[in-house]
Every structure is written in structure tokens, then in C-alpha cells.
N, C-alpha and C positions, 0 to 999 in steps of 0.2 A: 504494500500500500504506500509506503514511504517512497519507493522508487517511482511509483506512478505519479505521486504528487510532485516529485522533483522533475520528472519528465514533462508534466503538464506545465509547470512554472517556466521551464526552459523554453518550451514551444511558444508560450505566451510572450515571453521576453523577446525572443528572436522576432516574432511576428510584429510586436509593437515597435521595436527598433527599426525594422525594415520599412514599415509603413511611414514612420515619422521622417526617416531619411529621404523618402520619396514623396513627401507631402506636397500637394499642389498649392499654389499661391494665388488666392483670389480669382481674378478673371482668367488666369492661365491654368485653370483647373483641368482642362482637357488637353487639347492639342496646342496650347499656347495662344498668344495674341495673333491677330491677323492685320494685314494692311493691304493696300491696293496701289497699283502703279498704272497710270494711263499715259502711254508713251506714243508720240507721233514723230516719225522721222520724215523730214522733208528738206531736200537740198542739203545745205551744210549745217542744218540746225536739228536738234533733238529737243522737243518740248516734253517735259516730264512733270506730270501732276502726281505727287506722292501723298498718300493718305496713311496716317498713323493714328492709333488710338490715343485720344487726348490724355486719358488718365495715366497711361504708361509713359508716354514721352514727358508729360507734365511732371509726373512724380520723379522721373529720372533726372530731369534738369531743374527741379525745384521751381517751376514756373509760378505755381500758386504760392507766392511769397508770404502772404498773410495767413495761409493755412485755413481759409474759410470755406474751402471745398469748391470754389469757383475760380476759373481763370479768366480774368477780365482783359480788355483790350490793352490797357496800360501795362499790365503784367506781361502780356505776350510781347508788346513792343520793347519792354526792358530786357526781355530774354531773347530777342531776335538774334543777337550775335552768337549766343551759345547754341541756339537751334541751328543756325547756319553752319557753325563749326562742326557740330555733331553730324549733321546730314552729309555735308560735303566730305567729311573724313571717311564716311562709311558707304558712300554712293558715288561711283564714277562711271562715266561713259567714254569709251574710246572709239576712234575711227582709224583703221589701218595701223593700230598699235599706238596711236598718239592720243593723249588725253585732251578732251575738249575744255574750253574755257566755260566754267559754270557760273551762272548768275541766278540768284534767288530773287524772283520778282514780287512774291507775295506769300505771306504766312497768315493763315486765318483758321478759325474754327468752323467746321461744317458738319452737317448731318449727311451720312452716307448709309442708306439702307438701315435707318434707325440707330446707327452707331454714331456716337459723338467722336469726331476725329479732327486732327490737324490736317489741313490741306496746304501743301507746300508746293508752290509753282516754281519750277526750275527750268532754265534754258541752257543747253550745252551748244556752243558754237565752235565750228571747225574751219580751218582754212580751205579745205576742199570738201566737195560733196561726200556725204556719208555713203560708204560702200561696205567695207568689212567692219561691222560694229560689234562692240562688246560692252555689256552692262555688268558691272561688278557691284553686287548688293550685299553688304555686310551689316546692315542696321540691326541692332539688338543681338547679333550672334557672338558678341564678345563677352558673354556671360550674363547679360541682362535677361534674355529670354531665348534659350537655345531652341525652343519649339516654335518660335515665331515663323509665320508664313506670310508671304506677300504675293498676292495674285496680280500678275502683270498682263496687260493687254497692249500689244505693240501694233501700231497702225503704220503701214508702209504703202501709201497709195490706196489701192483697193484690197490689199492683203492684210489679213489679221492673224497675229501670232499670239498664243497664250502660253504663259509659263508661270510656274510657282517657284519663287525664291525660297529656299530653305537653307539650313546650315550645311546640308550635304550637297545642295545645288545652288550656290550663290552667284553663279556666272551664267550669262546667256550670250551666245555668239550667233551672228547671222550675217547674211549678205544681201544687200539691197540692189545689187547690179542687175541689169536687164539683159536677157539673151535674145538674140534675133532668131525668129523662126519663119521660114518661107511658107507662104500659103499659095493657093491657086493663083495663076496669073503672075504678075510681077509685084504683087503686094507683099510688103515685108511687115511682119507684126512683131512687136516687142512684148515679151512676157517676163514676169519676175522669176528669178532663180528659186525663190522661196514660195512654195504653195501655202495656202492657209493651214495653220497648225493650231488646233484647239485642244484643250484638255479632254482626253477621251475616256472610254469605258474603264480600262484597267487602271488609269490614274485615279479615278474616283473610287474604285474598289480598294486600291492601296491606301487612299486617304481615310476611308472608313475603317480599315483594319488598324492603321496607325492611331486613329482617333480613340479607339477603344483601348489599345495597349498603352497609350500614354496617359490615359485617364485613370489615375490611381483611385480617385474617389468612386468612379463608376465600377471599377473592379472590386473594390471593397464592398460596395453595395451588393454586387452579384454573389460575393463570397458569403455575406451575411444571409442572403436568401437561401443559399444552398446548405447552410449550417443546420437549419431545422431538419429534424429527422423526417424522412419520407421515402416513398418508392421512387424509382427512376421515372415512372409515368407521371408522378406528381411534380418532379423536377422539370420535366419537359413541358408540362402544362403551365407551370409558373413562369419559365423562361419565355414560352410562346406568348403568354399574356403581356409580359414585359416588352417583348418585341413589338407586338401590335400597338401598345401604348406609345412607345417612342417613335414608331414609324408614322403614326398619325400626326403628332405634333411636329415632328421633323419636317414633314411635308408642308404643313400649314405655315410654319415659321420660315422655312427656307424659301418658299414662294411669296413671303411677305403678306400672307393672308392674315395671320395673327403673329404678333411678335411680343415677347416679354424680355426686358433687358436682363443681361447677365447678373447685374447687381441684385436682382430679385431671385433669379433662378438658382444661382450658385449656392446661396444659403439654404434654399429649399432642398437642394440635392444633398447637402450635408445633413439636414434634418431627416431626410429619408433613410440615411445610414443609421442614424440614432434610433429611429423608430423600429426598423427591422431588427436591430440588435436587441432592443428592449423587448420586442415581441418574442424573440428566441428565449428570453429568460422567463417572462411572465405568462406567456400564453400556454394553455394546455392543449389546444387544438390548432392545427394549421390547415384546416379544411378550406378556408377562404384565402389562403396565401396568394393564390393566383390573382384574386381581385385586388389585393394590396399591390402586387407587382404591376398590374395593369395601371392602377392609379399613379404610382410613382414613375412608371414608364412614360406617362404623359409629361411629367416634369423633366425627366432626363432628356426627352426628345428636344426640348427647347435648348438644352445645353449643347446637344450635338449640332443644332441648326446653325449656330453662329458661324461655323466654318463655311457654310454654303450660301449665306445671305449675299445677294448681289451677283452670284456667279451663274445662276441657272437660266436667266432670261426667259424667252418664250419657249425654248426647247429644253424643258426641265425634266421630262419623263425619264430619259436614259440616265442623265447624271444622278437624279434622285434615286432611281432604282439601283444603279451600280454602287453608289455610296452606301445605301442600306445593305446591299449584299456584302460589302466589305465589313460593315459593322457586325453582321450576323456571322460571317466567317471568323472574325476576331473573337466573337463570343463563343463559338463552337470550339475554337482552339483552347480558350480559357477553360471551358467546361471539361475538355479532355484532360487538361492538366490537373483539374480539381478532382476528377473521378477517383483516382487511387486513394487520395486522402479521405474522400467521402466514404469510400468502400471500407477503409480501415476504421474510420470513426464510428460507423454504424455497428461494428463488431467489437468495439472496445468496451471493456467492463466499466470504465469510468467515462463513458461517452457523455453523460449528462453534465458532469463536472467540467469537462473540457469545453463543451458547448457554452456553458455559463461563463467560463473564464474568457474564452475568445470573444464572446458577445459583449462582455463588459469592456474589454479593451477596444473593440470596434466602436462601441457607443461613446467612449471617452474621446477617441480620435475624431469621430463625427461631430461631437459637441465642440471640440477644439477648433475644427474647421469652420463650424457655423459662427462661432464668436469671432474668429479671424476675418471672416468675410463680411461681417456687418460693421466691423470697426473701421 
């Protein structure tokens, strides 16, 4: 019995340390912060509209000097030099290997898809027309937010190229040169060397998988759901209900039909972890656990949606489906990893004590995240 207690305490301690070391921070609870880049290449100029979350950039550069929770025009004006220095240090555009002369024309606060963001208008000018271009994007990748993603749309004439800047893919290279193609008669037609390149099916699938695996709070919620003793049929029923819930709100939020800010959703996600853990301790029956999973799935779906807001446009069916598919593949992988532990737990003599101990730790962590996100 004493060995069992020691083993139980060791497991709980390891579990608690691991989760706290990987704890999410506020708005970056899932896949990190997001940003947008609207780029137009024309002649010897590159016009670059950069969008960054105002709370992240504002907090990093201490723009809200009086700490009243609002960034006013005078505070932004006073911080213009530090904003310019930060952006131009971490964002460069090259043409044929030569760096362009960068000028920031405007810095302002703007709403983009219900997100409060800084809009930074930059112009890069070169001595020659842009042909071999390279965009180097390292904003927030120096330890501020390694999970930051910036969705870039590059316009070159009639051509549209999409790219996601991440810490693993911070550089985009391309060619704007035209090639000549002979058509019937003596007409000569010029076409771009670069066909339209948009984010496709597998990119969204991968985004969905990464979104799950980097969301420690989401994984902890799933683990709490699976801790309650039940049959594999009940586990599947619970996870299916959770899937239906988050698919519904993910679709509504990503298409901007209904949107709830992360400042509200993230604390609710933390509370969902606390509730499930407490239910593991106090509830004597888990007959309706699937209904609990469905309800909280609706909340988690809004958390997932932030990554897709503003990227779906009118052709949203395939991206939405593929992103959801990636989320489900990620959940299945997690379930497969959990199955050996669940199998062992159900056969352990001290199963109840271990469930109580782990659920207590989970509830404490969830409560800590809740307090952290509302402060």
C-alpha cells in the first residue's frame, strides 16, 4: 500500500511539473498569436500592410504607459520610434539579394475580423524593378511568441500568392518576371512565372493537427474527460459529442457569423478544465458526460476559430473541412497515446485514489489559468 501511495504521488508530481512547464499564456493558449500581411509588388516598390495584435505588441513595447488598459493616440505617437525599430529589425524585403529602403508611412489601431490590431503601413523601394524577391519575417520569433503565425497574401498583378510565416518558415522567395509564350498567329503573350498559390487542403489539415498538439489546455481538458471510468463506447460517445460541439462553433466563428473574443473564451476554457476535474471527484455517475462534452465543445470551438478568422473568404467549405479533419486526426493520435494509461488505470487497485489525485491537480492548474487570464 505504501508503494502504491509513493507511486501515485510521483505520477502526480511529474504530471503537475510537466503541465506547468508547458502552461499556455493568455491569448496564446492554443497555437499562439496571429497576424496578417497584405503585400503588393508593383514596379520597384513593395507596399506592405502589417497587422499585429495590439495587446501583444503593446505589452511588449510598453505602449500603454499609464497602464489603464487602453492605448491612446498620444501613447502610440510617443512609441512610434520603438515600433518602427522593432518592425524594421525583424521584417525585411529584398530584391535580387539587395535590401530595399523601408519607410513606415502610418501606424494606427484597426479592427480586422473583430480582432483589435496595429496596422503598420510600410513601403520598400528599390533601384530596379522587383524580380527575385525575398521576404524575411522574424517578428515575435525571438522568444516572444514562438507559435506566432502571420498569414500573408502577396499580390503581383493578377497573381495571388498565400503563405504562412512561422518560426520554421520565416522566409518567402519568389519571382515576378514574365515569360513570353507564343500563341496562334504572330501574337506574343506574357504570363507570370508564378501561378496563383493559395493555402491548400493539406496545409489546413496540418494547421488543425498543430493547433491541437500545441494547445496544452485543450489536451488537459481531453485528459480530464477520459479520466472518468467508463467503457470505450462511452469514451467514443463523449469525444464525438465534443467534436460536434467545437465543429459547430468553429464554423460559425471562422465564417464570422458569430464571434466571441478570446478575452472571454480563454477563461471559459480554463473553467471547463476545472469543472471536468471537479466532476471526476464529486460525481457518482457519468451517464451524461457526453452532454457536458458537447456543451464545452461549443466553447472550445471559439478558441480554435481565431486561427481561421479572415482566411476563409467565400470559398470556406474545403478549408473549414480540412482544418476540422486535422483537429480530429490530432485528437485521435492523442487518444491512442492515452489508451495504454486508461487501460492500466481501469485495472489498478487504487484507481479511485489516482483519479482523485490527478483530478485535483488538473483543477488547480485550470483554476490557475483562469485567474491568469482574467488579470
